[in-house]
C-alpha positions in Angstrom: 74.0 50.4 59.9 76.2 53.5 60.4 76.4 52.7 64.1 77.9 49.3 63.3 80.4 50.8 60.8 81.4 53.4 63.4 82.1 50.8 66.1 83.8 48.4 63.7 86.1 51.2 62.6 86.7 52.4 66.2 87.6 48.8 67.2 89.9 48.3 64.2 91.7 51.6 65.0 92.1 50.7 68.7 93.5 47.3 67.7 96.0 48.8 65.4 97.0 51.4 68.0 97.4 48.7 70.7 99.4 46.4 68.4 101.8 49.3 67.5 102.3 50.1 71.2 103.0 46.5 72.1 105.5 46.1 69.2 107.3 49.3 70.3 107.5 48.1 73.9 108.8 44.7 72.7 111.6 46.4 70.6 112.6 48.4 73.7 113.0 45.2 75.7 115.3 43.4 73.3 118.8 42.6 74.7 120.5 44.9 72.2 118.1 47.8 73.1 118.6 47.2 76.8 122.4 47.2 76.4 122.3 50.4 74.4 120.1 52.1 77.0 122.5 50.9 79.8 125.5 52.2 77.9 123.9 55.6 77.3 123.0 55.9 81.0 126.6 54.9 82.0 128.0 57.6 79.6 125.5 60.2 81.0 126.5 59.3 84.6 130.2 59.6 83.7 129.6 63.0 82.3 127.7 64.1 85.4 130.4 62.7 87.7 133.1 64.6 85.7 131.1 67.8 85.9 130.7 67.3 89.7 134.4 66.6 90.2 135.3 69.8 88.2 132.8 71.8 90.3 134.3 70.4 93.5 137.8 71.1 92.3 136.9 74.7 91.4 135.4 75.1 94.9 138.5 73.7 96.5 140.8 76.2 94.6 138.5 79.1 95.5 138.4 78.1 99.2 142.2 77.6 99.3 142.6 81.1 97.9 140.2 82.5 100.4 142.0 80.8 103.3 145.4 81.9 102.0 144.1 85.5 101.8 142.6 85.3 105.3 145.8 83.9 106.8 148.0 86.3 105.0 149.8 83.6 103.0 151.4 84.7 99.7 150.1 83.0 96.6 152.7 81.1 94.7 153.5 82.0 91.1 152.2 78.5 90.1 148.8 78.2 88.5 146.0 77.4 91.0 145.5 73.7 91.4 147.9 70.9 91.4 149.5 69.3 88.4 149.4 65.7 87.6 152.6 63.7 88.3 154.9 63.1 85.4 154.1 59.9 83.4 156.1 56.8 84.1 159.0 55.8 82.0 158.0 53.7 79.1 160.4 50.9 80.1 158.7 50.6 83.4 155.4 50.0 81.7 156.6 47.7 79.0 156.9 44.1 80.2 159.0 43.2 77.2 161.7 45.7 78.1 165.0 44.2 79.0 166.4 45.1 82.3 170.0 44.4 83.3 169.0 44.0 87.0 166.5 41.2 86.6 167.4 39.2 83.6 165.5 35.9 83.8 166.4 33.1 81.4 163.8 32.4 78.8 162.7 28.8 78.9 160.9 27.4 75.9 159.1 24.2 76.1 158.1 22.2 73.1 155.4 19.6 73.8 156.5 17.6 70.7 159.8 16.8 72.3 158.2 14.4 74.7 156.8 12.1 72.1 
């Protein structure tokens, strides 16, 4: 009698455990979960690439300094590394900005005029 109770309880526990594991795996394979996992991996990869680029940049600056020292070049008063170019003028980026050079006439078309 105790033997049957033991095996019945062990089987029920195994069934509950297996059902829980299957449900967890199914939740991981839903489209929303897969999209969230992909987004997290993309963000993580972006951070790693940024760190790699910063390490490469630091190595470049260090090597340029070593070469400049070995060749006897004087270091400029500028900070090490190159600065980014100045941002573009806002008018060049704004497609609605009026330019006197290229003023194209605005043609409006009303479909209702044909009827």
